[in-house]
C-alpha positions in Angstrom: 201.8 163.0 137.5 199.5 160.5 135.3 196.8 162.1 133.3 194.5 159.3 132.7 194.7 155.7 131.7 198.0 154.3 130.4 197.7 153.2 126.9 199.2 149.9 125.6 198.7 149.5 121.9 199.8 147.1 119.3 200.3 147.8 115.8 201.4 146.0 112.5 204.1 148.2 110.7 204.7 147.6 106.9 208.1 149.1 106.2 209.1 150.4 102.6 210.3 147.5 100.5 213.8 146.6 101.8 213.6 148.7 104.7 212.5 146.4 107.4 215.9 146.5 109.3 216.2 150.1 109.2 212.6 150.5 110.4 213.0 148.0 113.3 216.2 150.0 114.4 214.4 153.4 114.4 211.4 152.0 116.4 213.7 150.5 119.0 215.4 153.8 119.6 212.0 155.2 120.7 211.1 155.0 124.3 208.2 152.8 125.1 208.5 150.6 121.9 209.0 146.9 121.6 209.5 145.4 118.1 208.9 141.7 116.8 209.8 140.9 113.2 207.5 138.6 111.3 209.3 135.5 110.3 207.6 134.9 106.9 207.0 138.4 105.8 208.6 141.7 105.7 206.4 143.4 108.4 206.9 144.2 112.3 204.6 143.9 115.2 205.0 147.0 117.3 203.9 147.2 120.9 203.8 150.6 122.6 203.6 151.4 126.2 203.5 154.9 127.3 203.3 156.5 130.9 200.8 159.4 130.2 198.4 160.6 127.5 200.7 163.3 126.7 203.5 160.8 126.1 201.2 158.8 123.9 200.7 161.8 121.7 204.3 162.5 121.3 205.0 158.8 120.4 202.3 159.1 117.8 204.1 162.1 116.2 207.4 160.3 116.3 205.8 157.4 114.6 204.4 159.5 111.9 207.6 161.2 111.3 209.6 158.0 110.5 210.6 157.7 106.9 210.7 153.9 106.5 207.0 153.2 107.4 204.7 152.6 104.4 201.7 151.8 106.5 200.9 151.6 110.3 197.8 149.7 111.4 196.5 149.7 115.0 195.5 146.1 116.1 194.5 146.6 119.6 194.7 149.2 122.3 194.0 148.7 125.9 194.6 150.8 129.1 196.3 149.7 132.2 192.7 149.7 133.9 191.4 147.3 131.3 194.5 145.0 131.7 194.0 144.7 135.4 
């Protein structure tokens, strides 16, 4: 059962120095995450798509617990309704 609009968010993720590959690997293991590495800097573009608001909260907790993130900055957030 869906409990509201489905959030789709994009972030810039700055890994700890020398940890971009490890962070990318960890992010790809989390359901609902897509990762695109930058070509000219050690940072990652993270796109998340969660089916429910509770799933979004769980994802946020998982992201906060990752050891290789130096900084995570929300770039954009839209709901499924806004995208339609």
